[in-house]
mmCIF file of the N, C-alpha and C atoms, coordinates in Angstrom:
data_MODEL
# 
_entry.id   MODEL 
# 
loop_
_atom_site.group_PDB 
_atom_site.id 
_atom_site.type_symbol 
_atom_site.label_atom_id 
_atom_site.label_alt_id 
_atom_site.label_comp_id 
_atom_site.label_asym_id 
_atom_site.label_entity_id 
_atom_site.label_seq_id 
_atom_site.pdbx_PDB_ins_code 
_atom_site.Cartn_x 
_atom_site.Cartn_y 
_atom_site.Cartn_z 
_atom_site.occupancy 
_atom_site.B_iso_or_equiv 
_atom_site.pdbx_formal_charge 
_atom_site.auth_seq_id 
_atom_site.auth_comp_id 
_atom_site.auth_asym_id 
_atom_site.auth_atom_id 
_atom_site.pdbx_PDB_model_num 
ATOM 1   N N  . MET A 1 1  ? 7.464   -5.880  11.417  1.00 0.00 ? 1  MET A N  1 
ATOM 2   C CA . MET A 1 1  ? 6.245   -5.788  10.626  1.00 0.00 ? 1  MET A CA 1 
ATOM 3   C C  . MET A 1 1  ? 6.267   -4.477  9.832   1.00 0.00 ? 1  MET A C  1 
ATOM 4   N N  . ARG A 1 2  ? 5.908   -4.555  8.610   1.00 0.00 ? 2  ARG A N  1 
ATOM 5   C CA . ARG A 1 2  ? 5.880   -3.383  7.738   1.00 0.00 ? 2  ARG A CA 1 
ATOM 6   C C  . ARG A 1 2  ? 4.535   -2.676  7.845   1.00 0.00 ? 2  ARG A C  1 
ATOM 7   N N  . THR A 1 3  ? 4.565   -1.376  7.620   1.00 0.00 ? 3  THR A N  1 
ATOM 8   C CA . THR A 1 3  ? 3.317   -0.621  7.638   1.00 0.00 ? 3  THR A CA 1 
ATOM 9   C C  . THR A 1 3  ? 2.602   -0.792  6.297   1.00 0.00 ? 3  THR A C  1 
ATOM 10  N N  . GLU A 1 4  ? 1.344   -0.430  6.298   1.00 0.00 ? 4  GLU A N  1 
ATOM 11  C CA . GLU A 1 4  ? 0.550   -0.528  5.075   1.00 0.00 ? 4  GLU A CA 1 
ATOM 12  C C  . GLU A 1 4  ? 1.149   0.344   3.971   1.00 0.00 ? 4  GLU A C  1 
ATOM 13  N N  . ASN A 1 5  ? 1.646   1.529   4.338   1.00 0.00 ? 5  ASN A N  1 
ATOM 14  C CA . ASN A 1 5  ? 2.255   2.424   3.351   1.00 0.00 ? 5  ASN A CA 1 
ATOM 15  C C  . ASN A 1 5  ? 3.528   1.834   2.763   1.00 0.00 ? 5  ASN A C  1 
ATOM 16  N N  . GLN A 1 6  ? 4.324   1.169   3.588   1.00 0.00 ? 6  GLN A N  1 
ATOM 17  C CA . GLN A 1 6  ? 5.550   0.543   3.094   1.00 0.00 ? 6  GLN A CA 1 
ATOM 18  C C  . GLN A 1 6  ? 5.232   -0.578  2.115   1.00 0.00 ? 6  GLN A C  1 
ATOM 19  N N  . ILE A 1 7  ? 4.216   -1.353  2.431   1.00 0.00 ? 7  ILE A N  1 
ATOM 20  C CA . ILE A 1 7  ? 3.821   -2.459  1.554   1.00 0.00 ? 7  ILE A CA 1 
ATOM 21  C C  . ILE A 1 7  ? 3.290   -1.912  0.237   1.00 0.00 ? 7  ILE A C  1 
ATOM 22  N N  . GLN A 1 8  ? 2.463   -0.882  0.300   1.00 0.00 ? 8  GLN A N  1 
ATOM 23  C CA . GLN A 1 8  ? 1.916   -0.286  -0.920  1.00 0.00 ? 8  GLN A CA 1 
ATOM 24  C C  . GLN A 1 8  ? 3.025   0.321   -1.765  1.00 0.00 ? 8  GLN A C  1 
ATOM 25  N N  . SER A 1 9  ? 4.002   0.920   -1.125  1.00 0.00 ? 9  SER A N  1 
ATOM 26  C CA . SER A 1 9  ? 5.142   1.495   -1.831  1.00 0.00 ? 9  SER A CA 1 
ATOM 27  C C  . SER A 1 9  ? 5.917   0.400   -2.567  1.00 0.00 ? 9  SER A C  1 
ATOM 28  N N  . LYS A 1 10 ? 6.104   -0.741  -1.922  1.00 0.00 ? 10 LYS A N  1 
ATOM 29  C CA . LYS A 1 10 ? 6.819   -1.863  -2.551  1.00 0.00 ? 10 LYS A CA 1 
ATOM 30  C C  . LYS A 1 10 ? 6.011   -2.413  -3.725  1.00 0.00 ? 10 LYS A C  1 
ATOM 31  N N  . ILE A 1 11 ? 4.700   -2.482  -3.583  1.00 0.00 ? 11 ILE A N  1 
ATOM 32  C CA . ILE A 1 11 ? 3.845   -2.932  -4.684  1.00 0.00 ? 11 ILE A CA 1 
ATOM 33  C C  . ILE A 1 11 ? 4.014   -2.002  -5.876  1.00 0.00 ? 11 ILE A C  1 
ATOM 34  N N  . ASN A 1 12 ? 4.017   -0.701  -5.617  1.00 0.00 ? 12 ASN A N  1 
ATOM 35  C CA . ASN A 1 12 ? 4.190   0.273   -6.695  1.00 0.00 ? 12 ASN A CA 1 
ATOM 36  C C  . ASN A 1 12 ? 5.554   0.117   -7.369  1.00 0.00 ? 12 ASN A C  1 
ATOM 37  N N  . GLU A 1 13 ? 6.589   -0.092  -6.578  1.00 0.00 ? 13 GLU A N  1 
ATOM 38  C CA . GLU A 1 13 ? 7.936   -0.285  -7.110  1.00 0.00 ? 13 GLU A CA 1 
ATOM 39  C C  . GLU A 1 13 ? 7.997   -1.528  -8.004  1.00 0.00 ? 13 GLU A C  1 
ATOM 40  N N  . LEU A 1 14 ? 7.423   -2.634  -7.531  1.00 0.00 ? 14 LEU A N  1 
ATOM 41  C CA . LEU A 1 14 ? 7.429   -3.872  -8.316  1.00 0.00 ? 14 LEU A CA 1 
ATOM 42  C C  . LEU A 1 14 ? 6.595   -3.732  -9.588  1.00 0.00 ? 14 LEU A C  1 
ATOM 43  N N  . THR A 1 15 ? 5.509   -2.979  -9.514  1.00 0.00 ? 15 THR A N  1 
ATOM 44  C CA . THR A 1 15 ? 4.675   -2.750  -10.693 1.00 0.00 ? 15 THR A CA 1 
ATOM 45  C C  . THR A 1 15 ? 5.440   -1.974  -11.755 1.00 0.00 ? 15 THR A C  1 
ATOM 46  N N  . LEU A 1 16 ? 6.215   -0.977  -11.323 1.00 0.00 ? 16 LEU A N  1 
ATOM 47  C CA . LEU A 1 16 ? 7.047   -0.221  -12.271 1.00 0.00 ? 16 LEU A CA 1 
ATOM 48  C C  . LEU A 1 16 ? 8.106   -1.122  -12.902 1.00 0.00 ? 16 LEU A C  1 
ATOM 49  N N  . GLN A 1 17 ? 8.688   -2.000  -12.116 1.00 0.00 ? 17 GLN A N  1 
ATOM 50  C CA . GLN A 1 17 ? 9.677   -2.944  -12.653 1.00 0.00 ? 17 GLN A CA 1 
ATOM 51  C C  . GLN A 1 17 ? 9.027   -3.865  -13.682 1.00 0.00 ? 17 GLN A C  1 
ATOM 52  N N  . ARG A 1 18 ? 7.818   -4.341  -13.373 1.00 0.00 ? 18 ARG A N  1 
ATOM 53  C CA . ARG A 1 18 ? 7.114   -5.224  -14.308 1.00 0.00 ? 18 ARG A CA 1 
ATOM 54  C C  . ARG A 1 18 ? 6.827   -4.505  -15.625 1.00 0.00 ? 18 ARG A C  1 
ATOM 55  N N  . ARG A 1 19 ? 6.379   -3.259  -15.535 1.00 0.00 ? 19 ARG A N  1 
ATOM 56  C CA . ARG A 1 19 ? 6.102   -2.485  -16.757 1.00 0.00 ? 19 ARG A CA 1 
ATOM 57  C C  . ARG A 1 19 ? 7.366   -2.288  -17.587 1.00 0.00 ? 19 ARG A C  1 
ATOM 58  N N  . SER A 1 20 ? 8.478   -2.040  -16.911 1.00 0.00 ? 20 SER A N  1 
ATOM 59  C CA . SER A 1 20 ? 9.751   -1.871  -17.597 1.00 0.00 ? 20 SER A CA 1 
ATOM 60  C C  . SER A 1 20 ? 10.139  -3.151  -18.345 1.00 0.00 ? 20 SER A C  1 
ATOM 61  N N  . LEU A 1 21 ? 9.974   -4.286  -17.678 1.00 0.00 ? 21 LEU A N  1 
ATOM 62  C CA . LEU A 1 21 ? 10.296  -5.563  -18.326 1.00 0.00 ? 21 LEU A CA 1 
ATOM 63  C C  . LEU A 1 21 ? 9.350   -5.833  -19.497 1.00 0.00 ? 21 LEU A C  1 
ATOM 64  N N  . GLU A 1 22 ? 8.078   -5.490  -19.339 1.00 0.00 ? 22 GLU A N  1 
ATOM 65  C CA . GLU A 1 22 ? 7.118   -5.700  -20.425 1.00 0.00 ? 22 GLU A CA 1 
ATOM 66  C C  . GLU A 1 22 ? 7.468   -4.835  -21.627 1.00 0.00 ? 22 GLU A C  1 
ATOM 67  N N  . THR A 1 23 ? 7.977   -3.631  -21.374 1.00 0.00 ? 23 THR A N  1 
ATOM 68  C CA . THR A 1 23 ? 8.402   -2.742  -22.454 1.00 0.00 ? 23 THR A CA 1 
ATOM 69  C C  . THR A 1 23 ? 9.606   -3.336  -23.184 1.00 0.00 ? 23 THR A C  1 
ATOM 70  N N  . ARG A 1 24 ? 10.528  -3.906  -22.427 1.00 0.00 ? 24 ARG A N  1 
ATOM 71  C CA . ARG A 1 24 ? 11.702  -4.546  -23.040 1.00 0.00 ? 24 ARG A CA 1 
ATOM 72  C C  . ARG A 1 24 ? 11.311  -5.816  -23.794 1.00 0.00 ? 24 ARG A C  1 
ATOM 73  N N  . LEU A 1 25 ? 10.255  -6.474  -23.351 1.00 0.00 ? 25 LEU A N  1 
ATOM 74  C CA . LEU A 1 25 ? 9.813   -7.735  -23.941 1.00 0.00 ? 25 LEU A CA 1 
ATOM 75  C C  . LEU A 1 25 ? 9.111   -7.538  -25.285 1.00 0.00 ? 25 LEU A C  1 
ATOM 76  N N  . ALA A 1 26 ? 8.389   -6.449  -25.430 1.00 0.00 ? 26 ALA A N  1 
ATOM 77  C CA . ALA A 1 26 ? 7.539   -6.216  -26.598 1.00 0.00 ? 26 ALA A CA 1 
ATOM 78  C C  . ALA A 1 26 ? 8.259   -6.342  -27.947 1.00 0.00 ? 26 ALA A C  1 
ATOM 79  N N  . PRO A 1 27 ? 9.435   -5.750  -28.131 1.00 0.00 ? 27 PRO A N  1 
ATOM 80  C CA . PRO A 1 27 ? 10.054  -5.808  -29.468 1.00 0.00 ? 27 PRO A CA 1 
ATOM 81  C C  . PRO A 1 27 ? 10.803  -7.112  -29.786 1.00 0.00 ? 27 PRO A C  1 
ATOM 82  N N  . LEU A 1 28 ? 10.898  -8.022  -28.834 1.00 0.00 ? 28 LEU A N  1 
ATOM 83  C CA . LEU A 1 28 ? 11.691  -9.240  -29.053 1.00 0.00 ? 28 LEU A CA 1 
ATOM 84  C C  . LEU A 1 28 ? 10.931  -10.263 -29.887 1.00 0.00 ? 28 LEU A C  1 
ATOM 85  N N  . ASP A 1 29 ? 11.696  -11.081 -30.627 1.00 0.00 ? 29 ASP A N  1 
ATOM 86  C CA . ASP A 1 29 ? 11.109  -12.181 -31.392 1.00 0.00 ? 29 ASP A CA 1 
ATOM 87  C C  . ASP A 1 29 ? 10.543  -13.224 -30.442 1.00 0.00 ? 29 ASP A C  1 
ATOM 88  N N  . SER A 1 30 ? 9.571   -13.976 -30.914 1.00 0.00 ? 30 SER A N  1 
ATOM 89  C CA . SER A 1 30 ? 8.905   -14.958 -30.062 1.00 0.00 ? 30 SER A CA 1 
ATOM 90  C C  . SER A 1 30 ? 9.816   -16.124 -29.680 1.00 0.00 ? 30 SER A C  1 
ATOM 91  N N  . ASP A 1 31 ? 10.886  -16.381 -30.449 1.00 0.00 ? 31 ASP A N  1 
ATOM 92  C CA . ASP A 1 31 ? 11.772  -17.497 -30.137 1.00 0.00 ? 31 ASP A CA 1 
ATOM 93  C C  . ASP A 1 31 ? 13.076  -17.042 -29.473 1.00 0.00 ? 31 ASP A C  1 
ATOM 94  N N  . SER A 1 32 ? 13.129  -15.820 -29.031 1.00 0.00 ? 32 SER A N  1 
ATOM 95  C CA . SER A 1 32 ? 14.327  -15.264 -28.410 1.00 0.00 ? 32 SER A CA 1 
ATOM 96  C C  . SER A 1 32 ? 14.545  -15.860 -27.020 1.00 0.00 ? 32 SER A C  1 
ATOM 97  N N  . SER A 1 33 ? 15.803  -16.206 -26.711 1.00 0.00 ? 33 SER A N  1 
ATOM 98  C CA . SER A 1 33 ? 16.107  -16.735 -25.384 1.00 0.00 ? 33 SER A CA 1 
ATOM 99  C C  . SER A 1 33 ? 15.962  -15.636 -24.328 1.00 0.00 ? 33 SER A C  1 
ATOM 100 N N  . GLN A 1 34 ? 16.191  -14.407 -24.724 1.00 0.00 ? 34 GLN A N  1 
ATOM 101 C CA . GLN A 1 34 ? 16.033  -13.287 -23.796 1.00 0.00 ? 34 GLN A CA 1 
ATOM 102 C C  . GLN A 1 34 ? 14.563  -13.131 -23.412 1.00 0.00 ? 34 GLN A C  1 
ATOM 103 N N  . ARG A 1 35 ? 13.675  -13.457 -24.347 1.00 0.00 ? 35 ARG A N  1 
ATOM 104 C CA . ARG A 1 35 ? 12.234  -13.370 -24.088 1.00 0.00 ? 35 ARG A CA 1 
ATOM 105 C C  . ARG A 1 35 ? 11.838  -14.324 -22.958 1.00 0.00 ? 35 ARG A C  1 
ATOM 106 N N  . GLU A 1 36 ? 12.400  -15.531 -22.965 1.00 0.00 ? 36 GLU A N  1 
ATOM 107 C CA . GLU A 1 36 ? 12.097  -16.508 -21.911 1.00 0.00 ? 36 GLU A CA 1 
ATOM 108 C C  . GLU A 1 36 ? 12.542  -15.987 -20.549 1.00 0.00 ? 36 GLU A C  1 
ATOM 109 N N  . SER A 1 37 ? 13.722  -15.394 -20.509 1.00 0.00 ? 37 SER A N  1 
ATOM 110 C CA . SER A 1 37 ? 14.255  -14.844 -19.267 1.00 0.00 ? 37 SER A CA 1 
ATOM 111 C C  . SER A 1 37 ? 13.372  -13.705 -18.748 1.00 0.00 ? 37 SER A C  1 
ATOM 112 N N  . LEU A 1 38 ? 12.972  -12.815 -19.645 1.00 0.00 ? 38 LEU A N  1 
ATOM 113 C CA . LEU A 1 38 ? 12.115  -11.698 -19.239 1.00 0.00 ? 38 LEU A CA 1 
ATOM 114 C C  . LEU A 1 38 ? 10.757  -12.196 -18.750 1.00 0.00 ? 38 LEU A C  1 
ATOM 115 N N  . ASN A 1 39 ? 10.202  -13.199 -19.426 1.00 0.00 ? 39 ASN A N  1 
ATOM 116 C CA . ASN A 1 39 ? 8.918   -13.765 -18.990 1.00 0.00 ? 39 ASN A CA 1 
ATOM 117 C C  . ASN A 1 39 ? 9.032   -14.366 -17.593 1.00 0.00 ? 39 ASN A C  1 
ATOM 118 N N  . ALA A 1 40 ? 10.157  -15.025 -17.317 1.00 0.00 ? 40 ALA A N  1 
ATOM 119 C CA . ALA A 1 40 ? 10.374  -15.612 -15.991 1.00 0.00 ? 40 ALA A CA 1 
ATOM 120 C C  . ALA A 1 40 ? 10.466  -14.512 -14.931 1.00 0.00 ? 40 ALA A C  1 
ATOM 121 N N  . GLN A 1 41 ? 11.169  -13.442 -15.252 1.00 0.00 ? 41 GLN A N  1 
ATOM 122 C CA . GLN A 1 41 ? 11.293  -12.326 -14.309 1.00 0.00 ? 41 GLN A CA 1 
ATOM 123 C C  . GLN A 1 41 ? 9.935   -11.672 -14.061 1.00 0.00 ? 41 GLN A C  1 
ATOM 124 N N  . ILE A 1 42 ? 9.153   -11.508 -15.119 1.00 0.00 ? 42 ILE A N  1 
ATOM 125 C CA . ILE A 1 42 ? 7.812   -10.924 -14.982 1.00 0.00 ? 42 ILE A CA 1 
ATOM 126 C C  . ILE A 1 42 ? 6.942   -11.818 -14.099 1.00 0.00 ? 42 ILE A C  1 
ATOM 127 N N  . GLY A 1 43 ? 7.050   -13.112 -14.293 1.00 0.00 ? 43 GLY A N  1 
ATOM 128 C CA . GLY A 1 43 ? 6.288   -14.056 -13.470 1.00 0.00 ? 43 GLY A CA 1 
ATOM 129 C C  . GLY A 1 43 ? 6.629   -13.949 -11.997 1.00 0.00 ? 43 GLY A C  1 
ATOM 130 N N  . ARG A 1 44 ? 7.924   -13.834 -11.698 1.00 0.00 ? 44 ARG A N  1 
ATOM 131 C CA . ARG A 1 44 ? 8.338   -13.692 -10.304 1.00 0.00 ? 44 ARG A CA 1 
ATOM 132 C C  . ARG A 1 44 ? 7.824   -12.379 -9.705  1.00 0.00 ? 44 ARG A C  1 
ATOM 133 N N  . LEU A 1 45 ? 7.902   -11.302 -10.477 1.00 0.00 ? 45 LEU A N  1 
ATOM 134 C CA . LEU A 1 45 ? 7.397   -10.012 -9.997  1.00 0.00 ? 45 LEU A CA 1 
ATOM 135 C C  . LEU A 1 45 ? 5.895   -10.080 -9.719  1.00 0.00 ? 45 LEU A C  1 
ATOM 136 N N  . GLU A 1 46 ? 5.152   -10.719 -10.618 1.00 0.00 ? 46 GLU A N  1 
ATOM 137 C CA . GLU A 1 46 ? 3.703   -10.844 -10.423 1.00 0.00 ? 46 GLU A CA 1 
ATOM 138 C C  . GLU A 1 46 ? 3.386   -11.648 -9.170  1.00 0.00 ? 46 GLU A C  1 
ATOM 139 N N  . ASP A 1 47 ? 4.177   -12.697 -8.909  1.00 0.00 ? 47 ASP A N  1 
ATOM 140 C CA . ASP A 1 47 ? 3.984   -13.484 -7.690  1.00 0.00 ? 47 ASP A CA 1 
ATOM 141 C C  . ASP A 1 47 ? 4.226   -12.636 -6.441  1.00 0.00 ? 47 ASP A C  1 
ATOM 142 N N  . MET A 1 48 ? 5.291   -11.826 -6.472  1.00 0.00 ? 48 MET A N  1 
ATOM 143 C CA . MET A 1 48 ? 5.596   -10.973 -5.327  1.00 0.00 ? 48 MET A CA 1 
ATOM 144 C C  . MET A 1 48 ? 4.501   -9.936  -5.109  1.00 0.00 ? 48 MET A C  1 
ATOM 145 N N  . ILE A 1 49 ? 4.008   -9.368  -6.213  1.00 0.00 ? 49 ILE A N  1 
ATOM 146 C CA . ILE A 1 49 ? 2.938   -8.373  -6.114  1.00 0.00 ? 49 ILE A CA 1 
ATOM 147 C C  . ILE A 1 49 ? 1.681   -8.995  -5.519  1.00 0.00 ? 49 ILE A C  1 
ATOM 148 N N  . LEU A 1 50 ? 1.319   -10.182 -6.000  1.00 0.00 ? 50 LEU A N  1 
ATOM 149 C CA . LEU A 1 50 ? 0.129   -10.864 -5.466  1.00 0.00 ? 50 LEU A CA 1 
ATOM 150 C C  . LEU A 1 50 ? 0.275   -11.167 -3.980  1.00 0.00 ? 50 LEU A C  1 
ATOM 151 N N  . MET A 1 51 ? 1.476   -11.590 -3.575  1.00 0.00 ? 51 MET A N  1 
ATOM 152 C CA . MET A 1 51 ? 1.706   -11.900 -2.173  1.00 0.00 ? 51 MET A CA 1 
ATOM 153 C C  . MET A 1 51 ? 1.559   -10.644 -1.312  1.00 0.00 ? 51 MET A C  1 
ATOM 154 N N  . LEU A 1 52 ? 2.119   -9.533  -1.771  1.00 0.00 ? 52 LEU A N  1 
ATOM 155 C CA . LEU A 1 52 ? 2.007   -8.289  -1.009  1.00 0.00 ? 52 LEU A CA 1 
ATOM 156 C C  . LEU A 1 52 ? 0.571   -7.782  -0.968  1.00 0.00 ? 52 LEU A C  1 
ATOM 157 N N  . GLU A 1 53 ? -0.160  -7.948  -2.070  1.00 0.00 ? 53 GLU A N  1 
ATOM 158 C CA . GLU A 1 53 ? -1.573  -7.547  -2.075  1.00 0.00 ? 53 GLU A CA 1 
ATOM 159 C C  . GLU A 1 53 ? -2.369  -8.399  -1.098  1.00 0.00 ? 53 GLU A C  1 
ATOM 160 N N  . TRP A 1 54 ? -2.007  -9.670  -1.005  1.00 0.00 ? 54 TRP A N  1 
ATOM 161 C CA . TRP A 1 54 ? -2.694  -10.549 -0.062  1.00 0.00 ? 54 TRP A CA 1 
ATOM 162 C C  . TRP A 1 54 ? -2.425  -10.089 1.364   1.00 0.00 ? 54 TRP A C  1 
ATOM 163 N N  . VAL A 1 55 ? -1.186  -9.667  1.634   1.00 0.00 ? 55 VAL A N  1 
ATOM 164 C CA . VAL A 1 55 ? -0.848  -9.172  2.974   1.00 0.00 ? 55 VAL A CA 1 
ATOM 165 C C  . VAL A 1 55 ? -1.693  -7.950  3.311   1.00 0.00 ? 55 VAL A C  1 
ATOM 166 N N  . LEU A 1 56 ? -1.859  -7.051  2.347   1.00 0.00 ? 56 LEU A N  1 
ATOM 167 C CA . LEU A 1 56 ? -2.670  -5.850  2.586   1.00 0.00 ? 56 LEU A CA 1 
ATOM 168 C C  . LEU A 1 56 ? -4.133  -6.196  2.825   1.00 0.00 ? 56 LEU A C  1 
ATOM 169 N N  . ASN A 1 57 ? -4.625  -7.199  2.127   1.00 0.00 ? 57 ASN A N  1 
ATOM 170 C CA . ASN A 1 57 ? -6.047  -7.567  2.194   1.00 0.00 ? 57 ASN A CA 1 
ATOM 171 C C  . ASN A 1 57 ? -6.236  -8.925  2.856   1.00 0.00 ? 57 ASN A C  1 
ATOM 172 N N  . ALA A 1 58 ? -5.427  -9.197  3.867   1.00 0.00 ? 58 ALA A N  1 
ATOM 173 C CA . ALA A 1 58 ? -5.458  -10.504 4.521   1.00 0.00 ? 58 ALA A CA 1 
ATOM 174 C C  . ALA A 1 58 ? -6.854  -10.792 5.091   1.00 0.00 ? 58 ALA A C  1 
ATOM 175 N N  . PRO A 1 59 ? -7.311  -12.003 4.882   1.00 0.00 ? 59 PRO A N  1 
ATOM 176 C CA . PRO A 1 59 ? -8.618  -12.363 5.435   1.00 0.00 ? 59 PRO A CA 1 
ATOM 177 C C  . PRO A 1 59 ? -8.566  -12.386 6.959   1.00 0.00 ? 59 PRO A C  1 
ATOM 178 N N  . SER A 1 60 ? -9.654  -12.062 7.556   1.00 0.00 ? 60 SER A N  1 
ATOM 179 C CA . SER A 1 60 ? -9.721  -12.107 9.031   1.00 0.00 ? 60 SER A CA 1 
ATOM 180 C C  . SER A 1 60 ? -10.796 -13.092 9.444   1.00 0.00 ? 60 SER A C  1 
ATOM 181 N N  . GLY A 1 61 ? -10.662 -13.582 10.651  1.00 0.00 ? 61 GLY A N  1 
ATOM 182 C CA . GLY A 1 61 ? -11.638 -14.523 11.157  1.00 0.00 ? 61 GLY A CA 1 
ATOM 183 C C  . GLY A 1 61 ? -11.226 -15.953 10.917  1.00 0.00 ? 61 GLY A C  1 
ATOM 184 N N  . LYS A 1 62 ? -12.101 -16.842 11.283  1.00 0.00 ? 62 LYS A N  1 
ATOM 185 C CA . LYS A 1 62 ? -11.825 -18.276 11.140  1.00 0.00 ? 62 LYS A CA 1 
ATOM 186 C C  . LYS A 1 62 ? -12.193 -18.756 9.747   1.00 0.00 ? 62 LYS A C  1 
ATOM 187 N N  . TYR A 1 63 ? -11.457 -19.731 9.276   1.00 0.00 ? 63 TYR A N  1 
ATOM 188 C CA . TYR A 1 63 ? -11.751 -20.318 7.979   1.00 0.00 ? 63 TYR A CA 1 
ATOM 189 C C  . TYR A 1 63 ? -13.062 -21.077 8.035   1.00 0.00 ? 63 TYR A C  1 
ATOM 190 N N  . HIS A 1 64 ? -13.204 -21.885 9.058   1.00 0.00 ? 64 HIS A N  1 
ATOM 191 C CA . HIS A 1 64 ? -14.451 -22.634 9.255   1.00 0.00 ? 64 HIS A CA 1 
ATOM 192 C C  . HIS A 1 64 ? -15.208 -22.010 10.420  1.00 0.00 ? 64 HIS A C  1 
ATOM 193 N N  . ALA A 1 65 ? -16.346 -21.490 10.118  1.00 0.00 ? 65 ALA A N  1 
ATOM 194 C CA . ALA A 1 65 ? -17.127 -20.835 11.190  1.00 0.00 ? 65 ALA A CA 1 
ATOM 195 C C  . ALA A 1 65 ? -17.936 -21.829 11.973  1.00 0.00 ? 65 ALA A C  1 
# 
């Protein structure tokens, strides 16, 4: 099990990667094949970030009370 600090550190790392990809994406033409690849990578990073944020803020208790 990872600590809260380790998870937050990974979120920060993935956020920096996403920003880097967004910076590389900005100057590309809209029909560029590289643009599609970068968008896919950004999507995967966003999914990982959301999953880690969910782990940090996991709901507690029963779903049906």
